[in-house]
C-alpha positions in Angstrom: 2.6 -2.6 -13.3 0.6 -2.2 -10.1 1.8 -5.0 -7.8 3.4 -6.0 -4.6 7.1 -6.9 -4.9 8.3 -9.9 -2.9 11.8 -10.3 -4.4 14.6 -7.9 -3.3 16.5 -8.7 -6.4 14.1 -6.9 -8.7 14.3 -3.6 -6.8 16.1 -0.9 -8.7 17.1 2.2 -6.8 15.5 3.1 -3.5 12.1 4.6 -4.4 10.2 1.8 -2.6 8.3 1.5 0.6 9.1 -1.5 2.7 6.4 -3.3 4.7 8.1 -5.3 7.5 6.1 -7.8 9.5 7.8 -6.8 12.7 9.2 -3.7 14.4 12.2 -2.0 12.9 15.4 -3.4 14.1 17.9 -1.2 12.4 17.9 -2.9 9.1 16.1 -2.2 5.8 15.5 -4.4 2.8 14.5 -7.4 4.9 13.8 -10.7 3.1 10.6 -11.1 5.2 9.3 -7.8 3.9 7.2 -6.9 0.9 7.7 -3.7 -1.1 5.7 -1.2 -3.0 6.9 1.1 -5.8 6.2 4.7 -4.6 3.2 5.4 -6.9 1.6 2.0 -6.1 1.9 2.7 -2.3 0.4 6.1 -3.0 -2.8 4.6 -4.2 -3.4 2.9 -0.8 -1.9 5.7 1.4 -5.3 7.3 2.2 -6.4 4.1 4.0 -3.2 4.1 6.1 -3.3 7.8 6.9 -7.0 7.6 7.9 -6.3 4.8 10.5 -2.8 5.8 11.6 -2.8 9.6 12.1 0.9 9.6 13.0 2.0 8.2 9.6 5.2 9.8 8.3 6.0 9.0 4.7 9.7 9.5 5.3 10.1 7.7 8.7 9.9 4.2 10.1 6.3 3.7 11.2 5.7 0.8 13.6 2.0 0.2 13.4 0.1 -2.1 15.9 -1.7 -5.1 14.4 -5.0 -3.8 15.7 -4.6 -0.7 13.5 -3.8 -2.9 10.6 -7.3 -4.5 11.1 -8.8 -1.0 10.6 -6.6 -0.4 7.6 -7.8 -3.6 6.1 -11.4 -2.5 6.5 -10.5 0.8 4.7 -8.8 -1.1 1.9 -11.9 -3.2 1.5 -14.0 0.0 1.2 -11.6 1.3 -1.4 -11.8 -2.0 -3.3 -15.6 -1.9 -3.3 -15.6 1.5 -4.8 -13.1 0.5 -7.5 -15.2 -2.6 -8.3 -18.3 -0.4 -8.9 -16.7 1.0 -12.0 -16.3 4.6 -10.8 -16.0 7.6 -13.0 -12.3 8.2 -13.7 -12.8 11.9 -12.6 -13.8 10.7 -9.1 -10.7 8.6 -8.4 -9.2 11.2 -6.2 -12.1 10.7 -3.8 -11.0 7.1 -3.3 -7.4 6.5 -4.0 -4.2 8.5 -3.5 -2.0 10.1 -6.1 1.4 11.2 -4.9 2.2 13.4 -7.9 0.3 15.4 -10.4 1.3 13.0 -13.2 0.3 9.9 -11.2 -3.4 10.4 -11.8 -2.9 11.2 -15.5 -0.9 8.1 -16.0 -3.4 6.0 -14.1 -6.2 7.2 -16.3 -4.3 6.5 -19.5 -4.7 2.7 -18.9 -7.7 3.0 -16.6 -9.3 -0.4 -17.1 -6.0 -2.3 -16.7 -4.9 -0.2 -13.8 -8.2 -0.6 -11.9 -7.9 -4.4 -12.3 -4.3 -4.4 -11.2 -5.0 -2.1 -8.2 -7.9 -4.3 -7.0 -5.7 -7.3 -7.3 -2.8 -5.6 -5.4 -5.2 -4.5 -2.6 -6.7 -8.1 -2.3 -3.2 -9.5 -2.1 -2.1 -7.0 0.5 -5.2 -7.5 2.6 -4.5 -11.3 2.6 -0.8 -10.7 3.5 -1.8 -8.4 6.4 -4.3 -11.1 7.7 -1.6 -13.8 7.5 1.0 -11.7 9.3 -1.6 -10.7 12.0 -1.4 -14.1 13.5 2.4 -14.1 14.0 3.3 -10.5 14.9 2.1 -7.6 17.0 3.4 -4.9 14.6 3.7 -4.3 10.9 6.1 -1.5 10.1 6.1 0.8 7.1 9.7 1.8 6.4 9.4 5.0 4.4 11.4 6.5 1.6 
C-alpha cells in the first residue's frame, strides 16, 4: 500500500524514512513524525532532491521550511502529471524508483498505485503546509 504511516506501532524493521517536524535532536522514531516505507519515499524523492541538492538518503537532513515550500510545488507538478493518466512507460520521467523491481511492481497494479500515490502526495503536501506554521525545519531522517 502506498501511504504515509502515522503510528509507530505498525512499523516493522527499520526500512523507513522518518519525517520529523523539527530539527534532529538525537532521537529517532519520534511520535510527532510521519514515516514512509522505503519504496513509497522513493516515488517522491525526485521532488526533494531537485529542491534540496544536499539531500543524503542515509543521513539526517534538516531542511528549512522555505525549501519545503519549493518541494510542495514540485510534488504538485508530479501529482498533475499522474492525474493526466500518463503512459506507464514514462513514469520514470516523473516519479522515482529506488530499485529495478520497484517500477515493475508499481506497473503491475498501475491504476491502484497511481490513485494511492496521488492520495499520499496530497496528504503529504497538506501535512507540510500544516507544519510550516509551527516549525522552521522539517527533517528527513534517512535509512
